[in-house]
N, CA, C and O atoms as a GROMACS GRO file, in nm:
protein
  464
    1MET      N    1 -16.349  11.882  -5.805
    1MET     CA    2 -16.439  11.826  -5.707
    1MET      C    3 -16.374  11.835  -5.570
    1MET      O    4 -16.255  11.806  -5.555
    2THR      N    5 -16.451  11.875  -5.469
    2THR     CA    6 -16.399  11.887  -5.334
    2THR      C    7 -16.447  11.769  -5.252
    2THR      O    8 -16.567  11.750  -5.232
    3ALA      N    9 -16.352  11.690  -5.203
    3ALA     CA   10 -16.385  11.576  -5.119
    3ALA      C   11 -16.358  11.614  -4.974
    3ALA      O   12 -16.265  11.690  -4.947
    4PRO      N   13 -16.439  11.562  -4.881
    4PRO     CA   14 -16.411  11.594  -4.741
    4PRO      C   15 -16.276  11.534  -4.699
    4PRO      O   16 -16.237  11.427  -4.745
    5ALA      N   17 -16.208  11.606  -4.612
    5ALA     CA   18 -16.077  11.560  -4.565
    5ALA      C   19 -16.094  11.458  -4.454
    5ALA      O   20 -16.181  11.474  -4.368
    6PRO      N   21 -16.012  11.352  -4.454
    6PRO     CA   22 -16.014  11.260  -4.341
    6PRO      C   23 -15.976  11.336  -4.214
    6PRO      O   24 -15.917  11.444  -4.221
    7SER      N   25 -16.011  11.281  -4.097
    7SER     CA   26 -15.988  11.353  -3.972
    7SER      C   27 -15.841  11.383  -3.946
    7SER      O   28 -15.809  11.493  -3.900
    8LYS      N   29 -15.750  11.291  -3.974
    8LYS     CA   30 -15.606  11.318  -3.962
    8LYS      C   31 -15.537  11.245  -4.077
    8LYS      O   32 -15.543  11.122  -4.086
    9MET      N   33 -15.472  11.322  -4.162
    9MET     CA   34 -15.412  11.266  -4.283
    9MET      C   35 -15.263  11.240  -4.266
    9MET      O   36 -15.193  11.310  -4.192
   10SER      N   37 -15.216  11.139  -4.335
   10SER     CA   38 -15.073  11.120  -4.352
   10SER      C   39 -15.031  11.207  -4.471
   10SER      O   40 -15.114  11.256  -4.546
   11PHE      N   41 -14.902  11.225  -4.485
   11PHE     CA   42 -14.850  11.301  -4.598
   11PHE      C   43 -14.892  11.238  -4.730
   11PHE      O   44 -14.932  11.310  -4.823
   12GLU      N   45 -14.884  11.105  -4.741
   12GLU     CA   46 -14.920  11.036  -4.865
   12GLU      C   47 -15.068  11.055  -4.899
   12GLU      O   48 -15.102  11.078  -5.015
   13THR      N   49 -15.155  11.046  -4.798
   13THR     CA   50 -15.298  11.068  -4.819
   13THR      C   51 -15.323  11.211  -4.865
   13THR      O   52 -15.404  11.235  -4.955
   14PHE      N   53 -15.254  11.306  -4.803
   14PHE     CA   54 -15.267  11.446  -4.840
   14PHE      C   55 -15.230  11.468  -4.988
   14PHE      O   56 -15.300  11.539  -5.060
   15LEU      N   57 -15.120  11.405  -5.032
   15LEU     CA   58 -15.078  11.420  -5.172
   15LEU      C   59 -15.182  11.367  -5.270
   15LEU      O   60 -15.196  11.419  -5.380
   16ASP      N   61 -15.254  11.265  -5.230
   16ASP     CA   62 -15.362  11.212  -5.315
   16ASP      C   63 -15.485  11.303  -5.312
   16ASP      O   64 -15.551  11.321  -5.414
   17TRP      N   65 -15.514  11.359  -5.196
   17TRP     CA   66 -15.635  11.439  -5.174
   17TRP      C   67 -15.623  11.582  -5.230
   17TRP      O   68 -15.714  11.629  -5.297
   18ALA      N   69 -15.512  11.649  -5.203
   18ALA     CA   70 -15.497  11.792  -5.230
   18ALA      C   71 -15.515  11.832  -5.377
   18ALA      O   72 -15.582  11.932  -5.403
   19PRO      N   73 -15.460  11.759  -5.476
   19PRO     CA   74 -15.475  11.804  -5.614
   19PRO      C   75 -15.620  11.807  -5.664
   19PRO      O   76 -15.650  11.873  -5.764
   20GLU      N   77 -15.709  11.737  -5.596
   20GLU     CA   78 -15.849  11.732  -5.637
   20GLU      C   79 -15.932  11.845  -5.576
   20GLU      O   80 -16.051  11.856  -5.605
   21GLN      N   81 -15.871  11.929  -5.493
   21GLN     CA   82 -15.945  12.035  -5.424
   21GLN      C   83 -15.947  12.165  -5.503
   21GLN      O   84 -15.855  12.193  -5.581
   22ALA      N   85 -16.052  12.243  -5.483
   22ALA     CA   86 -16.065  12.371  -5.552
   22ALA      C   87 -15.966  12.474  -5.498
   22ALA      O   88 -15.915  12.557  -5.574
   23ALA      N   89 -15.936  12.470  -5.368
   23ALA     CA   90 -15.843  12.563  -5.305
   23ALA      C   91 -15.712  12.491  -5.274
   23ALA      O   92 -15.706  12.369  -5.271
   24ARG      N   93 -15.606  12.570  -5.252
   24ARG     CA   94 -15.477  12.513  -5.214
   24ARG      C   95 -15.473  12.494  -5.063
   24ARG      O   96 -15.534  12.570  -4.988
   25HIS      N   97 -15.399  12.390  -5.020
   25HIS     CA   98 -15.390  12.357  -4.878
   25HIS      C   99 -15.247  12.324  -4.838
   25HIS      O  100 -15.164  12.289  -4.920
   26GLU      N  101 -15.222  12.338  -4.708
   26GLU     CA  102 -15.102  12.285  -4.646
   26GLU      C  103 -15.148  12.184  -4.541
   26GLU      O  104 -15.264  12.187  -4.500
   27LEU      N  105 -15.060  12.097  -4.498
   27LEU     CA  106 -15.094  11.994  -4.400
   27LEU      C  107 -15.021  12.025  -4.270
   27LEU      O  108 -14.898  12.027  -4.267
   28VAL      N  109 -15.097  12.048  -4.163
   28VAL     CA  110 -15.038  12.082  -4.034
   28VAL      C  111 -15.087  11.980  -3.931
   28VAL      O  112 -15.205  11.976  -3.896
   29ASP      N  113 -14.995  11.899  -3.883
   29ASP     CA  114 -15.026  11.793  -3.787
   29ASP      C  115 -15.144  11.708  -3.833
   29ASP      O  116 -15.233  11.674  -3.755
   30GLY      N  117 -15.142  11.674  -3.961
   30GLY     CA  118 -15.245  11.585  -4.016
   30GLY      C  119 -15.374  11.652  -4.059
   30GLY      O  120 -15.464  11.586  -4.108
   31VAL      N  121 -15.384  11.783  -4.040
   31VAL     CA  122 -15.506  11.856  -4.073
   31VAL      C  123 -15.479  11.948  -4.192
   31VAL      O  124 -15.388  12.030  -4.187
   32PRO      N  125 -15.558  11.936  -4.300
   32PRO     CA  126 -15.539  12.027  -4.413
   32PRO      C  127 -15.590  12.167  -4.379
   32PRO      O  128 -15.702  12.184  -4.330
   33ILE      N  129 -15.507  12.266  -4.406
   33ILE     CA  130 -15.540  12.406  -4.379
   33ILE      C  131 -15.548  12.479  -4.513
   33ILE      O  132 -15.453  12.477  -4.591
   34THR      N  133 -15.661  12.542  -4.539
   34THR     CA  134 -15.679  12.617  -4.664
   34THR      C  135 -15.589  12.740  -4.662
   34THR      O  136 -15.581  12.812  -4.562
   35MET      N  137 -15.521  12.763  -4.773
   35MET     CA  138 -15.432  12.878  -4.785
   35MET      C  139 -15.512  13.001  -4.823
   35MET      O  140 -15.601  12.995  -4.908
   36ALA      N  141 -15.479  13.113  -4.760
   36ALA     CA  142 -15.549  13.240  -4.785
   36ALA      C  143 -15.507  13.299  -4.920
   36ALA      O  144 -15.396  13.274  -4.966
   37PRO      N  145 -15.595  13.377  -4.983
   37PRO     CA  146 -15.556  13.448  -5.106
   37PRO      C  147 -15.441  13.545  -5.077
   37PRO      O  148 -15.425  13.590  -4.964
   38GLU      N  149 -15.362  13.575  -5.178
   38GLU     CA  150 -15.246  13.664  -5.161
   38GLU      C  151 -15.278  13.807  -5.206
   38GLU      O  152 -15.357  13.830  -5.298
   39ARG      N  153 -15.215  13.900  -5.138
   39ARG     CA  154 -15.223  14.041  -5.177
   39ARG      C  155 -15.112  14.070  -5.278
   39ARG      O  156 -15.015  13.994  -5.289
   40ALA      N  157 -15.128  14.178  -5.352
   40ALA     CA  158 -15.032  14.215  -5.457
   40ALA      C  159 -14.890  14.232  -5.402
   40ALA      O  160 -14.794  14.186  -5.464
   41GLY      N  161 -14.876  14.296  -5.287
   41GLY     CA  162 -14.743  14.317  -5.229
   41GLY      C  163 -14.674  14.186  -5.196
   41GLY      O  164 -14.553  14.173  -5.215
   42HIS      N  165 -14.750  14.090  -5.148
   42HIS     CA  166 -14.695  13.958  -5.117
   42HIS      C  167 -14.646  13.890  -5.245
   42HIS      O  168 -14.536  13.836  -5.250
   43ALA      N  169 -14.729  13.895  -5.348
   43ALA     CA  170 -14.693  13.833  -5.477
   43ALA      C  171 -14.570  13.899  -5.538
   43ALA      O  172 -14.484  13.830  -5.593
   44ARG      N  173 -14.560  14.032  -5.527
   44ARG     CA  174 -14.442  14.102  -5.580
   44ARG      C  175 -14.314  14.060  -5.508
   44ARG      O  176 -14.212  14.033  -5.572
   45MET      N  177 -14.321  14.055  -5.375
   45MET     CA  178 -14.202  14.018  -5.298
   45MET      C  179 -14.160  13.875  -5.330
   45MET      O  180 -14.041  13.846  -5.345
   46LYS      N  181 -14.256  13.786  -5.339
   46LYS     CA  182 -14.229  13.646  -5.372
   46LYS      C  183 -14.161  13.636  -5.509
   46LYS      O  184 -14.066  13.559  -5.526
   47ALA      N  185 -14.209  13.713  -5.605
   47ALA     CA  186 -14.151  13.711  -5.739
   47ALA      C  187 -14.007  13.764  -5.737
   47ALA      O  188 -13.920  13.710  -5.805
   48ARG      N  189 -13.983  13.868  -5.659
   48ARG     CA  190 -13.846  13.923  -5.649
   48ARG      C  191 -13.749  13.822  -5.587
   48ARG      O  192 -13.637  13.806  -5.635
   49VAL      N  193 -13.793  13.756  -5.482
   49VAL     CA  194 -13.708  13.656  -5.417
   49VAL      C  195 -13.677  13.542  -5.513
   49VAL      O  196 -13.563  13.499  -5.524
   50HIS      N  197 -13.779  13.494  -5.582
   50HIS     CA  198 -13.759  13.384  -5.677
   50HIS      C  199 -13.662  13.426  -5.787
   50HIS      O  200 -13.570  13.352  -5.821
   51ARG      N  201 -13.683  13.545  -5.842
   51ARG     CA  202 -13.595  13.592  -5.951
   51ARG      C  203 -13.450  13.603  -5.903
   51ARG      O  204 -13.359  13.562  -5.974
   52ALA      N  205 -13.429  13.658  -5.783
   52ALA     CA  206 -13.293  13.673  -5.730
   52ALA      C  207 -13.227  13.536  -5.709
   52ALA      O  208 -13.111  13.517  -5.745
   53LEU      N  209 -13.301  13.442  -5.653
   53LEU     CA  210 -13.244  13.309  -5.631
   53LEU      C  211 -13.218  13.236  -5.763
   53LEU      O  212 -13.113  13.175  -5.780
   54ALA      N  213 -13.313  13.242  -5.855
   54ALA     CA  214 -13.296  13.175  -5.985
   54ALA      C  215 -13.177  13.233  -6.060
   54ALA      O  216 -13.099  13.158  -6.119
   55ASP      N  217 -13.163  13.365  -6.058
   55ASP     CA  218 -13.049  13.430  -6.125
   55ASP      C  219 -12.917  13.388  -6.060
   55ASP      O  220 -12.820  13.361  -6.131
   56ALA      N  221 -12.912  13.383  -5.928
   56ALA     CA  222 -12.790  13.346  -5.857
   56ALA      C  223 -12.753  13.200  -5.885
   56ALA      O  224 -12.636  13.167  -5.903
   57LEU      N  225 -12.852  13.112  -5.890
   57LEU     CA  226 -12.826  12.970  -5.919
   57LEU      C  227 -12.773  12.954  -6.061
   57LEU      O  228 -12.681  12.875  -6.086
   58GLU      N  229 -12.832  13.028  -6.155
   58GLU     CA  230 -12.786  13.020  -6.294
   58GLU      C  231 -12.642  13.072  -6.307
   58GLU      O  232 -12.560  13.011  -6.375
   59ALA      N  233 -12.614  13.184  -6.242
   59ALA     CA  234 -12.479  13.242  -6.249
   59ALA      C  235 -12.375  13.150  -6.186
   59ALA      O  236 -12.261  13.142  -6.233
   60ALA      N  237 -12.414  13.080  -6.080
   60ALA     CA  238 -12.322  12.990  -6.011
   60ALA      C  239 -12.307  12.856  -6.082
   60ALA      O  240 -12.218  12.777  -6.051
   61ARG      N  241 -12.395  12.830  -6.177
   61ARG     CA  242 -12.394  12.704  -6.252
   61ARG      C  243 -12.396  12.582  -6.159
   61ARG      O  244 -12.320  12.487  -6.178
   62VAL      N  245 -12.485  12.587  -6.059
   62VAL     CA  246 -12.498  12.476  -5.965
   62VAL      C  247 -12.618  12.389  -6.004
   62VAL      O  248 -12.706  12.433  -6.077
   63ASP      N  249 -12.618  12.268  -5.955
   63ASP     CA  250 -12.722  12.170  -5.986
   63ASP      C  251 -12.840  12.190  -5.889
   63ASP      O  252 -12.868  12.105  -5.804
   64CYS      N  253 -12.908  12.305  -5.905
   64CYS     CA  254 -13.020  12.341  -5.819
   64CYS      C  255 -13.127  12.410  -5.905
   64CYS      O  256 -13.099  12.458  -6.014
   65GLU      N  257 -13.248  12.414  -5.852
   65GLU     CA  258 -13.359  12.477  -5.924
   65GLU      C  259 -13.448  12.549  -5.823
   65GLU      O  260 -13.480  12.494  -5.718
   66ALA      N  261 -13.489  12.672  -5.856
   66ALA     CA  262 -13.578  12.751  -5.770
   66ALA      C  263 -13.721  12.740  -5.821
   66ALA      O  264 -13.747  12.747  -5.941
   67PHE      N  265 -13.814  12.722  -5.727
   67PHE     CA  266 -13.956  12.715  -5.759
   67PHE      C  267 -14.030  12.823  -5.682
   67PHE      O  268 -13.996  12.855  -5.568
   68VAL      N  269 -14.131  12.879  -5.745
   68VAL     CA  270 -14.218  12.975  -5.679
   68VAL      C  271 -14.359  12.913  -5.678
   68VAL      O  272 -14.412  12.875  -5.782
   69ASP      N  273 -14.417  12.903  -5.558
   69ASP     CA  274 -14.554  12.851  -5.542
   69ASP      C  275 -14.572  12.708  -5.592
   69ASP      O  276 -14.501  12.662  -5.682
   70GLY      N  277 -14.667  12.642  -5.535
   70GLY     CA  278 -14.715  12.516  -5.587
   70GLY      C  279 -14.640  12.392  -5.548
   70GLY      O  280 -14.697  12.282  -5.555
   71MET      N  281 -14.515  12.402  -5.508
   71MET     CA  282 -14.438  12.284  -5.471
   71MET      C  283 -14.449  12.261  -5.320
   71MET      O  284 -14.452  12.356  -5.242
   72THR      N  285 -14.455  12.135  -5.281
   72THR     CA  286 -14.473  12.098  -5.141
   72THR      C  287 -14.341  12.054  -5.081
   72THR      O  288 -14.260  11.988  -5.146
   73VAL      N  289 -14.320  12.091  -4.954
   73VAL     CA  290 -14.204  12.046  -4.878
   73VAL      C  291 -14.257  11.969  -4.758
   73VAL      O  292 -14.330  12.023  -4.675
   74GLN      N  293 -14.219  11.841  -4.748
   74GLN     CA  294 -14.262  11.757  -4.636
   74GLN      C  295 -14.174  11.784  -4.515
   74GLN      O  296 -14.051  11.785  -4.525
   75VAL      N  297 -14.238  11.807  -4.401
   75VAL     CA  298 -14.166  11.830  -4.276
   75VAL      C  299 -14.157  11.701  -4.196
   75VAL      O  300 -14.051  11.666  -4.144
   76ASP      N  301 -14.270  11.631  -4.187
   76ASP     CA  302 -14.273  11.500  -4.120
   76ASP      C  303 -14.391  11.422  -4.176
   76ASP      O  304 -14.450  11.462  -4.276
   77GLU      N  305 -14.427  11.312  -4.113
   77GLU     CA  306 -14.532  11.222  -4.164
   77GLU      C  307 -14.669  11.288  -4.174
   77GLU      O  308 -14.753  11.244  -4.252
   78HIS      N  309 -14.693  11.395  -4.095
   78HIS     CA  310 -14.825  11.460  -4.093
   78HIS      C  311 -14.819  11.610  -4.117
   78HIS      O  312 -14.916  11.681  -4.088
   79THR      N  313 -14.708  11.661  -4.169
   79THR     CA  314 -14.695  11.805  -4.192
   79THR      C  315 -14.624  11.831  -4.323
   79THR      O  316 -14.518  11.773  -4.351
   80ALA      N  317 -14.683  11.919  -4.404
   80ALA     CA  318 -14.624  11.958  -4.532
   80ALA      C  319 -14.667  12.100  -4.563
   80ALA      O  320 -14.784  12.135  -4.550
   81TYR      N  321 -14.572  12.181  -4.605
   81TYR     CA  322 -14.600  12.321  -4.637
   81TYR      C  323 -14.575  12.348  -4.784
   81TYR      O  324 -14.502  12.275  -4.852
   82GLU      N  325 -14.636  12.454  -4.832
   82GLU     CA  326 -14.613  12.503  -4.967
   82GLU      C  327 -14.551  12.642  -4.953
   82GLU      O  328 -14.622  12.743  -4.952
   83PRO      N  329 -14.417  12.647  -4.943
   83PRO     CA  330 -14.352  12.776  -4.923
   83PRO      C  331 -14.366  12.867  -5.045
   83PRO      O  332 -14.399  12.821  -5.155
   84ASP      N  333 -14.342  12.995  -5.023
   84ASP     CA  334 -14.350  13.091  -5.133
   84ASP      C  335 -14.242  13.064  -5.237
   84ASP      O  336 -14.268  13.072  -5.357
   85VAL      N  337 -14.122  13.033  -5.192
   85VAL     CA  338 -14.010  13.001  -5.282
   85VAL      C  339 -13.931  12.888  -5.216
   85VAL      O  340 -13.911  12.887  -5.095
   86VAL      N  341 -13.886  12.794  -5.297
   86VAL     CA  342 -13.804  12.684  -5.246
   86VAL      C  343 -13.698  12.650  -5.350
   86VAL      O  344 -13.725  12.652  -5.470
   87VAL      N  345 -13.578  12.618  -5.302
   87VAL     CA  346 -13.470  12.576  -5.390
   87VAL      C  347 -13.445  12.428  -5.368
   87VAL      O  348 -13.422  12.384  -5.255
   88HIS      N  349 -13.449  12.354  -5.476
   88HIS     CA  350 -13.423  12.209  -5.477
   88HIS      C  351 -13.279  12.187  -5.520
   88HIS      O  352 -13.232  12.246  -5.617
   89SER      N  353 -13.209  12.100  -5.445
   89SER     CA  354 -13.071  12.065  -5.478
   89SER      C  355 -13.069  11.931  -5.550
   89SER      O  356 -13.132  11.835  -5.506
   90GLY      N  357 -12.999  11.926  -5.660
   90GLY     CA  358 -12.985  11.801  -5.734
   90GLY      C  359 -13.041  11.812  -5.874
   90GLY      O  360 -13.076  11.921  -5.919
   91PRO      N  361 -13.048  11.700  -5.943
   91PRO     CA  362 -13.100  11.701  -6.081
   91PRO      C  363 -13.242  11.756  -6.086
   91PRO      O  364 -13.314  11.750  -5.986
   92PRO      N  365 -13.283  11.810  -6.200
   92PRO     CA  366 -13.418  11.865  -6.212
   92PRO      C  367 -13.524  11.762  -6.174
   92PRO      O  368 -13.512  11.643  -6.206
   93LEU      N  369 -13.628  11.810  -6.108
   93LEU     CA  370 -13.740  11.723  -6.073
   93LEU      C  371 -13.821  11.693  -6.199
   93LEU      O  372 -13.823  11.774  -6.292
   94PRO      N  373 -13.887  11.578  -6.204
   94PRO     CA  374 -13.974  11.548  -6.319
   94PRO      C  375 -14.088  11.650  -6.327
   94PRO      O  376 -14.129  11.707  -6.226
   95ASP      N  377 -14.138  11.674  -6.447
   95ASP     CA  378 -14.245  11.771  -6.466
   95ASP      C  379 -14.367  11.742  -6.380
   95ASP      O  380 -14.436  11.835  -6.339
   96GLU      N  381 -14.396  11.616  -6.352
   96GLU     CA  382 -14.516  11.580  -6.275
   96GLU      C  383 -14.493  11.580  -6.123
   96GLU      O  384 -14.585  11.548  -6.048
   97ALA      N  385 -14.375  11.615  -6.077
   97ALA     CA  386 -14.344  11.615  -5.934
   97ALA      C  387 -14.430  11.717  -5.860
   97ALA      O  388 -14.456  11.826  -5.910
   98LEU      N  389 -14.473  11.681  -5.740
   98LEU     CA  390 -14.548  11.769  -5.651
   98LEU      C  391 -14.466  11.811  -5.530
   98LEU      O  392 -14.498  11.909  -5.462
   99VAL      N  393 -14.359  11.736  -5.502
   99VAL     CA  394 -14.282  11.752  -5.380
   99VAL      C  395 -14.136  11.785  -5.412
   99VAL      O  396 -14.075  11.724  -5.499
  100VAL      N  397 -14.082  11.882  -5.340
  100VAL     CA  398 -13.939  11.912  -5.348
  100VAL      C  399 -13.872  11.817  -5.249
  100VAL      O  400 -13.886  11.832  -5.127
  101THR      N  401 -13.799  11.722  -5.302
  101THR     CA  402 -13.742  11.615  -5.219
  101THR      C  403 -13.612  11.654  -5.151
  101THR      O  404 -13.575  11.594  -5.050
  102ARG      N  405 -13.542  11.753  -5.205
  102ARG     CA  406 -13.414  11.794  -5.146
  102ARG      C  407 -13.410  11.946  -5.134
  102ARG      O  408 -13.330  12.012  -5.202
  103PRO      N  409 -13.496  12.003  -5.046
  103PRO     CA  410 -13.497  12.149  -5.031
  103PRO      C  411 -13.373  12.197  -4.956
  103PRO      O  412 -13.336  12.140  -4.854
  104ILE      N  413 -13.310  12.302  -5.007
  104ILE     CA  414 -13.195  12.359  -4.936
  104ILE      C  415 -13.221  12.503  -4.894
  104ILE      O  416 -13.155  12.553  -4.803
  105ILE      N  417 -13.316  12.570  -4.958
  105ILE     CA  418 -13.360  12.704  -4.919
  105ILE      C  419 -13.511  12.704  -4.924
  105ILE      O  420 -13.571  12.663  -5.023
  106VAL      N  421 -13.574  12.751  -4.815
  106VAL     CA  422 -13.720  12.761  -4.807
  106VAL      C  423 -13.751  12.904  -4.763
  106VAL      O  424 -13.701  12.951  -4.661
  107VAL      N  425 -13.834  12.974  -4.842
  107VAL     CA  426 -13.868  13.113  -4.813
  107VAL      C  427 -14.018  13.126  -4.795
  107VAL      O  428 -14.096  13.078  -4.877
  108GLU      N  429 -14.058  13.191  -4.688
  108GLU     CA  430 -14.197  13.226  -4.664
  108GLU      C  431 -14.203  13.377  -4.643
  108GLU      O  432 -14.147  13.428  -4.546
  109VAL      N  433 -14.270  13.447  -4.733
  109VAL     CA  434 -14.288  13.591  -4.720
  109VAL      C  435 -14.396  13.614  -4.615
  109VAL      O  436 -14.508  13.564  -4.628
  110LEU      N  437 -14.363  13.689  -4.512
  110LEU     CA  438 -14.460  13.711  -4.406
  110LEU      C  439 -14.573  13.802  -4.451
  110LEU      O  440 -14.552  13.903  -4.518
  111SER      N  441 -14.692  13.763  -4.411
  111SER     CA  442 -14.812  13.841  -4.437
  111SER      C  443 -14.894  13.836  -4.309
  111SER      O  444 -14.857  13.764  -4.216
  112PRO      N  445 -15.003  13.911  -4.301
  112PRO     CA  446 -15.083  13.906  -4.177
  112PRO      C  447 -15.124  13.763  -4.138
  112PRO      O  448 -15.131  13.731  -4.019
  113SER      N  449 -15.151  13.676  -4.237
  113SER     CA  450 -15.195  13.540  -4.205
  113SER      C  451 -15.081  13.447  -4.167
  113SER      O  452 -15.105  13.346  -4.100
  114THR      N  453 -14.956  13.476  -4.208
  114THR     CA  454 -14.843  13.387  -4.177
  114THR      C  455 -14.755  13.442  -4.065
  114THR      O  456 -14.671  13.369  -4.011
  115ARG      N  457 -14.773  13.567  -4.030
  115ARG     CA  458 -14.685  13.631  -3.931
  115ARG      C  459 -14.688  13.558  -3.796
  115ARG      O  460 -14.584  13.548  -3.730
  116GLY      N  461 -14.804  13.507  -3.756
  116GLY     CA  462 -14.816  13.438  -3.627
  116GLY      C  463 -14.749  13.303  -3.632
  116GLY      O  464 -14.750  13.230  -3.533
   0.00000   0.00000   0.00000
């Protein structure tokens, strides 16, 4: 079900609102922005970056985890992004987590819609 977005959302309101939406969103200065569909080249590059980081973390045996898509990184009270790949530092996040609380690497693969 798609609910209308409040005029300016806090991060907490966004976390409650976003999972109920048909499309994925990021929060920019309190305004939810619908994420554009991805092209095959973008998806391939994102997968390569994730695989390289996950392999390096495993080989280093560090207490970190790499995520591809779907995880949110809070920037401030009214801004949150969903990067293409993010590395969380520390113990594994719970299965139901939506937010990477300790991001140490954030990757955004540039595409025509993100280049600006």
